[in-house]
C-alpha positions as CSV (number, residue, x, y, z in Angstrom):
1,M,108.9,96.7,132.6
2,S,104.9,97.4,133.0
3,Y,103.5,97.8,129.8
4,Y,103.7,96.5,126.2
5,V,102.4,98.1,122.6
6,A,101.9,96.0,119.3
7,K,102.7,96.9,116.1
8,P,99.4,96.7,113.5
9,E,100.7,94.0,112.3
10,V,100.3,91.8,115.2
11,D,96.6,92.5,115.4
12,E,96.4,91.4,111.5
13,D,98.5,88.0,112.8
14,L,95.9,87.5,115.9
15,V,92.8,87.9,113.4
16,R,94.2,85.6,110.4
17,H,95.5,82.6,112.9
18,A,91.9,83.2,114.6
19,K,89.6,82.6,111.5
20,W,92.1,80.1,110.5
21,I,91.8,78.0,113.7
22,E,87.7,79.4,114.0
23,L,87.5,77.2,110.9
24,D,87.4,73.9,113.2
25,N,86.3,75.4,116.8
26,P,85.0,78.8,117.2
27,E,86.1,78.0,121.0
28,A,89.3,77.6,120.3
29,A,89.9,80.2,118.4
30,R,89.0,82.3,121.1
31,R,91.2,80.5,123.4
32,F,94.1,81.6,121.3
33,L,93.3,85.4,121.2
34,E,93.0,84.7,125.0
35,A,96.6,83.1,125.2
36,A,98.4,85.5,123.2
37,L,97.0,88.5,125.0
38,K,98.2,86.7,128.4
39,S,101.8,86.0,127.0
40,F,101.5,90.1,126.1
41,E,101.0,90.9,129.3
42,F,103.2,87.8,130.8
43,L,106.4,89.4,128.7
44,A,105.5,93.3,129.9
45,S,105.7,91.7,133.2
46,F,109.3,89.2,132.6
47,P,110.5,91.0,129.4
48,E,113.8,88.8,129.2
49,A,111.7,85.5,130.1
50,G,111.8,85.0,126.1
51,P,115.3,84.0,124.7
52,K,116.9,85.9,121.6
53,A,116.0,84.5,118.0
54,S,119.4,84.6,116.8
55,F,118.7,86.3,113.7
56,K,122.4,86.7,111.3
57,H,121.1,90.4,110.5
58,E,122.3,92.8,112.6
59,R,118.9,95.3,112.9
60,L,117.0,91.9,114.5
61,K,120.0,91.2,116.8
62,D,117.9,92.6,119.7
63,V,114.8,90.4,119.0
64,R,113.2,87.7,121.2
65,F,110.2,84.9,121.3
66,W,108.1,83.6,123.2
67,V,106.3,80.3,122.6
68,L,102.3,80.5,123.7
69,P,101.1,78.1,126.0
70,P,99.6,74.3,124.6
71,P,97.3,73.7,122.7
72,F,98.8,76.9,120.8
73,N,102.5,76.2,121.3
74,R,103.3,76.0,117.3
75,W,102.9,79.9,117.5
76,L,105.5,82.2,118.4
77,V,105.2,85.6,119.6
78,F,108.1,87.6,118.4
79,Y,109.5,91.1,120.4
80,T,111.6,93.4,121.3
81,I,112.6,95.7,124.9
82,E,113.3,99.2,124.8
83,R,113.5,101.2,127.6
84,E,110.2,100.3,130.0
85,V,108.5,99.0,126.6
86,V,108.2,95.5,125.2
87,T,106.8,96.2,121.8
88,I,105.3,92.7,120.1
89,I,106.7,92.6,116.5
90,R,104.8,89.7,115.1
91,V,102.9,86.3,116.1
92,L,104.0,83.9,113.5
93,H,102.8,80.1,113.0
94,S,106.3,78.0,113.4
95,S,105.8,76.1,110.0
96,Q,106.1,79.8,108.7
97,N,109.7,80.3,107.2
98,W,110.7,83.1,109.5
99,R,114.4,81.8,109.4
100,E,115.2,82.3,106.2
101,E,113.5,85.4,105.3
102,P,113.0,87.1,108.8
103,E,113.5,91.0,106.9
104,G,110.3,90.3,105.3
105,L,108.5,88.5,107.9
106,L,110.1,90.9,110.8
């Protein structure tokens, strides 16, 4: 794999999370965005690094996730692998109820 694409919801997720972090620490918000983008690049190079997310819904059976590095390890990157492309689906905080209603979040 050599590249990734991000769904439009990913930009919205990143902006929302960065704004929330920025309330306490603007520099940390910048580092959060950097960590997310570096993780996307890493996943493009090593797409099977993240485990499958184990959703029951058949449509989501191939969704994988990756935990951002500390101190942002409460955020999860959800993605799929198709042919030569890693598609970043969402970036969610681990406190969000993504397991109970995954179809609505992913």
